[in-house]
Every structure is written in C-alpha cells, then in structure tokens.
C-alpha positions as CSV (number, residue, x, y, z in Angstrom):
1,M,148.3,93.8,116.7
2,C,146.3,90.6,116.1
3,A,144.7,90.8,119.5
4,I,143.5,94.4,118.8
5,T,141.9,93.2,115.5
6,G,140.2,90.3,117.2
7,F,138.8,92.5,120.0
8,S,137.5,95.2,117.4
9,I,135.8,92.4,115.5
10,L,134.2,91.2,118.6
11,G,133.2,94.6,119.6
12,L,131.5,95.2,116.3
13,M,129.7,91.9,116.5
14,G,128.5,92.7,120.0
15,W,127.4,96.2,118.9
16,G,125.4,94.6,116.0
17,A,123.8,92.1,118.3
18,Y,122.9,94.9,120.7
19,T,121.3,97.0,117.9
20,A,119.4,93.9,116.5
21,G,118.1,93.1,120.0
22,K,117.1,96.6,120.6
23,A,115.1,96.7,117.3
24,A,113.5,93.4,117.9
25,W,112.4,94.5,121.4
26,A,110.9,97.7,120.0
27,N,108.9,95.6,117.4
28,R,108.1,92.6,119.7
29,S,104.3,92.8,119.1
30,T,104.7,92.7,115.3
31,I,107.2,89.8,115.6
32,A,105.0,87.9,117.9
33,R,102.1,88.4,115.5
34,Y,104.1,87.0,112.5
35,V,105.4,84.1,114.6
36,S,101.8,83.3,115.7
37,N,100.6,83.4,112.1
38,F,103.4,81.3,110.8
39,Y,102.7,78.7,113.7
40,N,99.1,78.5,112.8
41,M,99.5,78.3,109.1
42,P,99.3,74.6,108.6
43,E,96.0,74.5,110.6
44,T,94.5,77.4,108.5
45,A,95.6,75.8,105.3
46,Y,94.1,72.5,106.4
47,Q,90.8,74.2,107.2
48,A,90.7,76.0,103.8
49,V,91.3,72.7,102.0
50,K,88.7,70.9,104.1
51,V,86.0,73.7,103.3
52,K,86.8,73.5,99.7
53,V,86.4,69.7,99.6
54,D,83.1,70.0,101.5
55,R,81.6,72.5,99.0
56,T,82.0,70.1,96.1
C-alpha cells in the first residue's frame, strides 16, 4: 500500500515536470528574452546613472 502511494506521488511529480517542461519549450523565446534582459539589467542601470551624472 505504501509503495503504491509513493509511486503515485512520483508519477504526479513526473507529470508536472513534463507539463512544465513542455510549456517552457513552447515559450522558450519569451523566456530567453526575459533572461537576457535580467542578465543585462546591471549594465543598463549603470549606464542610466552615468548619463544622469553627466548631465548635471
């Protein structure tokens, strides 16, 4: 009985991972754009501060 419960929980977790992976693959270009923007955020923030300092 306990083994059946454990396998059903693992099955549900596997199904959830498969569904999440399928959704991520369908939206991979959007995800890549968000990751790129997040990665470049410190550089763009630095450039904005640098421009603001140069204007004054």
